[in-house]
C-alpha positions as a printed NumPy array, in Angstrom:
array([[109.042,  87.588,  85.224],
       [106.412,  88.166,  82.525],
       [103.291,  90.307,  82.766],
       [100.635,  89.368,  80.182],
       [ 97.961,  91.639,  78.735],
       [ 95.555,  89.556,  76.653],
       [ 93.915,  92.413,  74.734],
       [ 93.312,  96.163,  74.812],
       [ 89.749,  97.239,  74.039],
       [ 90.063, 100.934,  74.939],
       [ 92.875, 103.463,  74.921],
       [ 95.089, 103.217,  77.992],
       [ 98.434, 104.431,  79.245],
       [100.403, 101.445,  80.495],
       [103.37 , 101.833,  82.771],
       [105.808,  99.816,  84.798],
       [107.944, 101.503,  87.413],
       [109.196, 104.796,  85.921],
       [108.305, 103.957,  82.314],
       [104.979, 104.382,  80.52 ],
       [103.471, 104.667,  77.031],
       [100.058, 104.86 ,  75.365],
       [ 98.331, 101.893,  73.743],
       [ 95.365, 102.305,  71.411],
       [ 92.471,  99.83 ,  71.029],
       [ 93.398,  96.659,  69.145],
       [ 97.046,  97.738,  69.006],
       [ 99.335,  94.738,  69.153],
       [100.61 ,  94.819,  72.708],
       [100.682,  91.918,  75.129],
       [102.51 ,  93.127,  78.202],
       [106.016,  93.314,  79.639],
       [108.704,  90.667,  79.684],
       [112.055,  90.204,  81.405],
       [110.987,  92.122,  84.511],
       [114.085,  91.894,  86.743],
       [113.977,  90.01 ,  90.021],
       [116.413,  92.463,  91.591],
       [115.145,  94.842,  92.743],
       [112.079,  92.717,  93.388],
       [109.513,  95.452,  94.158],
       [107.773,  96.785,  91.04 ],
       [104.668,  98.804,  90.196],
       [102.43 ,  98.384,  87.158],
       [100.104, 101.334,  86.53 ],
       [ 97.271, 102.306,  84.203],
       [ 95.265, 105.361,  83.165],
       [ 92.392, 105.301,  80.662],
       [ 92.159, 109.019,  79.876],
       [ 94.071, 112.194,  80.657],
       [ 91.806, 113.151,  83.537],
       [ 91.009, 109.609,  84.654],
       [ 92.02 , 107.893,  87.859],
       [ 95.563, 106.591,  87.857],
       [ 95.658, 103.121,  89.39 ],
       [ 97.896, 100.116,  89.57 ],
       [ 99.491,  97.417,  91.672],
       [102.62 ,  96.846,  93.714],
       [104.022,  93.35 ,  93.215],
       [107.142,  91.233,  93.75 ],
       [108.877,  89.934,  90.638],
       [110.516,  87.065,  92.522],
       [107.223,  85.621,  93.791],
       [105.959,  84.228,  90.473],
       [107.142,  83.607,  86.931],
       [104.18 ,  85.313,  85.31 ],
       [100.887,  87.09 ,  85.885],
       [ 98.059,  87.988,  83.547],
       [ 96.027,  91.21 ,  83.712],
       [ 92.505,  91.176,  82.362],
       [ 90.155,  94.104,  81.862],
       [ 87.154,  94.031,  84.193],
       [ 84.414,  95.886,  82.29 ],
       [ 82.185,  96.205,  85.365],
       [ 84.884,  97.891,  87.458],
       [ 86.545,  99.505,  84.411],
       [ 90.037,  98.531,  85.531],
       [ 92.623,  95.888,  84.766],
       [ 92.803,  93.207,  87.447],
       [ 95.416,  90.49 ,  88.018],
       [ 94.716,  86.816,  87.472],
       [ 97.289,  84.802,  89.341],
       [ 98.618,  81.744,  87.541],
       [ 98.614,  78.931,  90.106],
       [ 97.627,  75.502,  88.788],
       [ 99.856,  73.362,  86.625],
       [ 97.436,  73.676,  83.726],
       [ 97.449,  77.47 ,  84.066],
       [101.237,  77.452,  84.14 ],
       [101.333,  75.3  ,  80.991],
       [ 98.851,  77.597,  79.255],
       [100.841,  80.629,  80.336],
       [104.072,  79.128,  79.01 ],
       [102.466,  78.373,  75.656],
       [100.954,  81.84 ,  75.505],
       [104.294,  83.414,  76.335],
       [105.975,  81.531,  73.48 ],
       [103.221,  82.664,  71.131],
       [103.041,  86.299,  72.239],
       [106.679,  86.894,  73.153],
       [107.406,  88.979,  70.029],
       [104.542,  91.325,  70.945],
       [105.626,  91.923,  74.542],
       [107.713,  94.932,  75.494],
       [111.036,  94.169,  77.203],
       [111.554,  95.816,  80.566],
       [113.695,  98.917,  79.936],
       [117.368,  98.433,  80.629],
       [118.374,  99.515,  84.106],
       [119.905, 102.969,  83.946],
       [123.5  , 103.468,  84.966],
       [122.507, 105.022,  88.29 ],
       [120.147, 102.164,  89.229],
       [117.373, 104.661,  89.898],
       [114.584, 102.156,  90.578],
       [116.768, 100.276,  93.075],
       [117.524, 103.526,  94.904],
       [113.818, 104.367,  95.005],
       [112.721, 100.977,  96.402],
       [115.603,  99.327,  98.256],
       [114.06 ,  99.752, 101.727],
       [110.475,  98.813, 100.802],
       [109.163,  95.525, 102.17 ],
       [106.053,  94.045, 100.609],
       [104.72 ,  93.136, 104.051],
       [104.738,  96.842, 104.936],
       [103.058,  97.797, 101.638],
       [100.254,  95.332, 102.401],
       [ 99.896,  96.749, 105.903],
       [ 99.696, 100.336, 104.637],
       [ 97.085,  99.371, 102.035],
       [ 95.237,  96.909, 104.329],
       [ 95.61 ,  94.271, 101.63 ],
       [ 96.622,  90.631, 101.905],
       [ 96.703,  89.94 ,  98.168],
       [ 99.989,  89.378,  96.293],
       [ 99.171,  92.34 ,  94.019],
       [ 98.453,  95.423,  96.135],
       [ 96.031,  97.891,  94.582],
       [ 96.665, 101.644,  94.686],
       [ 95.075, 104.672,  93.017],
       [ 94.999, 108.463,  93.121],
       [ 91.711, 108.648,  95.025],
       [ 92.534, 106.54 ,  98.091],
       [ 92.721, 108.729, 101.177],
       [ 94.964, 108.469, 104.228],
       [ 94.173, 108.501, 107.929],
       [ 95.765, 111.96 , 108.091],
       [ 93.424, 113.329, 105.405],
       [ 90.423, 111.859, 107.233],
       [ 91.551, 113.529, 110.441],
       [ 92.021, 116.909, 108.747],
       [ 88.568, 116.714, 107.19 ],
       [ 86.952, 115.578, 110.435],
       [ 88.486, 118.468, 112.392],
       [ 87.548, 120.997, 109.713],
       [ 83.93 , 119.857, 109.68 ],
       [ 83.785, 119.626, 113.452],
       [ 84.956, 123.221, 113.755],
       [ 81.935, 124.198, 111.651],
       [ 79.564, 122.116, 113.722],
       [ 79.291, 119.407, 111.061],
       [ 79.983, 115.712, 111.248],
       [ 81.687, 113.321, 108.892],
       [ 80.728, 109.715, 108.424],
       [ 83.307, 107.129, 109.381],
       [ 84.672, 106.207, 105.969],
       [ 86.481, 103.203, 107.359],
       [ 83.078, 101.53 , 107.834],
       [ 82.035, 102.101, 104.242],
       [ 84.479,  99.563, 102.876],
       [ 86.568, 102.175, 101.082],
       [ 90.313, 101.568, 101.362],
       [ 92.342, 103.899, 103.573],
       [ 96.135, 104.137, 103.64 ],
       [ 97.482, 103.411, 107.12 ],
       [100.75 , 105.282, 107.235],
       [102.653, 105.844, 110.452],
       [100.876, 108.683, 112.292],
       [103.168, 111.725, 112.448],
       [101.644, 114.721, 114.222],
       [104.304, 117.295, 115.101],
       [102.09 , 119.219, 117.526],
       [100.721, 116.235, 119.39 ],
       [101.336, 115.413, 123.04 ],
       [103.419, 112.438, 121.919],
       [105.734, 114.804, 120.06 ],
       [105.917, 117.545, 122.711],
       [106.478, 116.312, 126.249],
       [105.067, 118.523, 128.995],
       [108.418, 119.273, 130.593],
       [110.419, 119.466, 127.355],
       [108.199, 121.357, 124.938],
       [110.805, 123.907, 123.918],
       [113.451, 121.217, 123.388],
       [111.104, 118.861, 121.549],
       [109.889, 121.652, 119.284],
       [113.397, 122.402, 118.008],
       [114.781, 118.854, 118.169],
       [112.39 , 116.024, 117.317],
       [114.805, 113.22 , 118.226],
       [112.618, 111.993, 121.078],
       [109.566, 111.839, 118.838],
       [111.504, 110.097, 116.07 ],
       [113.359, 107.502, 118.13 ],
       [111.238, 106.932, 121.241],
       [107.806, 107.218, 119.661],
       [107.699, 106.74 , 115.888],
       [110.496, 104.197, 115.466],
       [109.851, 102.386, 118.747],
       [106.099, 102.01 , 118.239],
       [105.816, 101.472, 114.512],
       [109.159, 100.467, 112.988],
       [110.897,  98.068, 115.406],
       [113.415, 100.825, 116.233],
       [114.682, 100.8  , 112.635],
       [115.051, 104.086, 110.779],
       [115.538, 102.103, 107.583],
       [112.046, 100.686, 108.   ],
       [110.826, 104.3  , 108.146],
       [112.83 , 105.036, 104.992],
       [110.926, 102.187, 103.349],
       [107.651, 103.925, 104.208],
       [109.093, 107.181, 102.868],
       [109.872, 105.406,  99.576],
       [106.407, 103.857,  99.396],
       [104.712, 107.198, 100.063],
       [106.811, 108.873,  97.368],
       [105.903, 106.263,  94.749],
       [102.212, 106.502,  95.633],
       [102.41 , 110.269,  95.265],
       [104.397, 110.427,  92.042],
       [103.082, 107.382,  90.148],
       [ 99.431, 107.792,  91.148],
       [ 99.138, 111.45 ,  92.127],
       [ 97.997, 110.444,  95.617],
       [ 97.899, 113.666,  97.635],
       [ 97.789, 112.08 , 101.103],
       [100.919, 110.106, 100.274],
       [102.663, 113.343,  99.361],
       [101.792, 114.708, 102.809],
       [103.275, 111.609, 104.463],
       [106.429, 111.803, 102.34 ],
       [107.006, 115.394, 103.471],
       [106.211, 114.463, 107.099],
       [108.799, 111.683, 107.226],
       [111.499, 113.8  , 105.581],
       [110.866, 116.713, 107.928],
       [110.793, 114.464, 111.003],
       [114.244, 113.06 , 110.22 ],
       [115.712, 116.417, 109.187],
       [114.525, 118.052, 112.409],
       [116.026, 115.321, 114.638],
       [119.631, 115.581, 115.803],
       [119.971, 111.914, 116.834],
       [120.209, 110.31 , 113.386],
       [123.108, 108.099, 112.31 ],
       [125.494, 109.303, 109.615],
       [124.741, 106.157, 107.617],
       [121.031, 106.932, 107.581],
       [121.691, 110.556, 106.614],
       [123.907, 109.532, 103.705],
       [121.22 , 107.216, 102.39 ],
       [118.504, 109.803, 102.96 ],
       [120.477, 112.459, 101.053],
       [121.066, 110.143,  98.071],
       [117.435, 109.019,  98.103],
       [115.909, 112.497,  98.281],
       [118.155, 113.799,  95.509],
       [117.068, 110.928,  93.258],
       [113.392, 111.31 ,  94.18 ],
       [113.37 , 115.031,  93.45 ],
       [115.123, 114.401,  90.135],
       [112.337, 112.122,  88.881],
       [109.313, 114.118,  90.056],
       [107.019, 114.516,  87.014],
       [106.617, 118.141,  85.956],
       [102.826, 117.869,  86.044],
       [102.94 , 116.885,  89.735],
       [105.681, 119.248,  90.952],
       [103.446, 122.254,  91.603],
       [100.604, 120.211,  93.06 ],
       [102.452, 117.761,  95.299],
       [105.663, 119.513,  96.382],
       [105.632, 121.887,  99.352],
       [108.3  , 124.532,  98.851],
       [107.986, 125.85 , 102.408],
       [108.598, 122.378, 103.827],
       [111.788, 122.024, 101.792],
       [113.016, 125.415, 103.008],
       [112.513, 124.18 , 106.591],
       [114.309, 120.927, 105.806],
       [117.314, 122.619, 104.228],
       [117.616, 125.202, 107.01 ],
       [117.409, 122.614, 109.784],
       [119.953, 123.32 , 112.511],
       [120.844, 119.637, 112.704],
       [121.568, 118.306, 109.218],
       [121.517, 121.174, 106.721],
       [125.154, 120.481, 105.773],
       [124.551, 116.725, 105.444],
       [121.958, 117.121, 102.666],
       [124.124, 118.651,  99.944],
       [122.796, 116.458,  97.121],
       [119.24 , 117.151,  98.197],
       [119.99 , 120.875,  98.221],
       [121.207, 120.71 ,  94.618],
       [118.039, 118.883,  93.542],
       [115.867, 121.457,  95.333],
       [117.687, 124.315,  93.588],
       [116.901, 122.724,  90.218],
       [113.203, 122.675,  91.085],
       [113.18 , 126.167,  92.618],
       [116.086, 128.154,  91.14 ],
       [115.056, 131.298,  93.031],
       [116.182, 129.615,  96.26 ],
       [119.755, 129.607,  94.93 ],
       [120.319, 133.355,  94.678],
       [123.856, 134.004,  93.353],
       [123.771, 137.543,  94.752],
       [123.448, 136.259,  98.297],
       [126.471, 134.021,  98.765],
       [127.776, 135.195, 102.135],
       [125.24 , 133.421, 104.305],
       [127.37 , 130.507, 105.406],
       [126.294, 128.276, 102.515],
       [122.594, 129.098, 102.789],
       [122.386, 131.497,  99.852],
       [118.915, 132.414,  98.74 ],
       [117.066, 130.406, 101.406],
       [115.264, 132.272, 104.162],
       [116.509, 131.447, 107.633],
       [113.805, 130.444, 110.08 ],
       [114.142, 132.6  , 113.147],
       [112.051, 132.853, 116.255],
       [111.282, 136.502, 116.979],
       [113.141, 137.493, 120.136],
       [110.244, 139.7  , 121.221],
       [107.774, 136.822, 121.361],
       [107.412, 134.101, 123.941],
       [107.696, 130.82 , 122.028],
       [105.94 , 128.987, 124.84 ],
       [102.857, 131.186, 124.632],
       [ 99.616, 129.18 , 124.311],
       [101.382, 125.847, 124.839],
       [ 99.381, 124.959, 127.937],
       [ 96.694, 122.347, 128.435],
       [ 93.993, 124.999, 128.008],
       [ 94.313, 124.823, 124.244],
       [ 90.987, 123.481, 122.917],
       [ 92.735, 121.304, 120.335],
       [ 93.972, 118.124, 121.952],
       [ 96.814, 118.045, 119.449],
       [ 97.942, 121.5  , 120.586],
       [ 97.976, 123.05 , 117.122],
       [ 99.665, 126.309, 118.158],
       [103.128, 125.735, 119.564],
       [104.948, 128.903, 118.578],
       [103.196, 132.247, 118.756],
       [105.069, 133.67 , 115.785],
       [107.761, 132.428, 113.401],
       [109.481, 135.045, 111.277],
       [111.121, 134.265, 107.936],
       [113.907, 136.753, 107.354],
       [116.109, 137.081, 104.296],
       [119.696, 137.42 , 105.54 ]])
């Protein structure tokens, strides 16, 4: 597949998938060629200045032979122009022959097939659903919020006696990820709150997968991959929250197949290895990764992930603390024996999502 850029009138950083470079005005550059059809999910992304909005489009390379991006001066973004008619296809073919020497070949696939690992569970139908978009090229940027972010803001303002306008009515796009609320009544059944707090298998399998993913954990892994790409390619904060939520939900559930765990471990290790340095501090939650790696259920099944985490946070791998059963340097999460973990778990809690499940959680260095 070929991706045409007719002209560049202002400085821009162009990127496709994990690769990007700067192009100056009037520099001879006319797009990307030889975009592989396998894997078929790709992302083209743009940024016009260092502190500008990062934006771009998800697309399928096997759905068309070519697409042209034109700069929309009114919106100040590049927009796709789909080539549909026979005349357009003929013009595109002639243009490709003319501009082929000035198009950048898609970078050779690395030996580890990184992009395939990062996208192999993503379905374009799901990307369109998340973005509420029916177009073949699905727009994404760093400023689009998620339903979770809207809920957090609404609750924060409500606690101060303020109100927030319903942004969904304003026409602004909102990312519709699978709702994952660990302290909700869906996640903690009345008669099994203690069990459901420590083992989220019911919430994963009987609620999240059954309601939103046709009982397929690999569909959920596709959403995890999509959220990661939105976070790391566009700096989308809400997507980072969802990425952490999905990882933690699976890690804290005992009823997960070994096949899914193997794929999750390989995926997370690869994702953490490609996190841009300038996003690591802003979008990665160290505390969440400590919880994930100290999970009672799968901490020994995520060895590759553990190695990738240690590279990001070397202080978690303390060589002077090697007699902790393989958990050197990572604080163990312990419930204080002197506290009642069911305290304040009743229906009298003013927050319908029951925000306080455990009275106190102590992090002890062992």
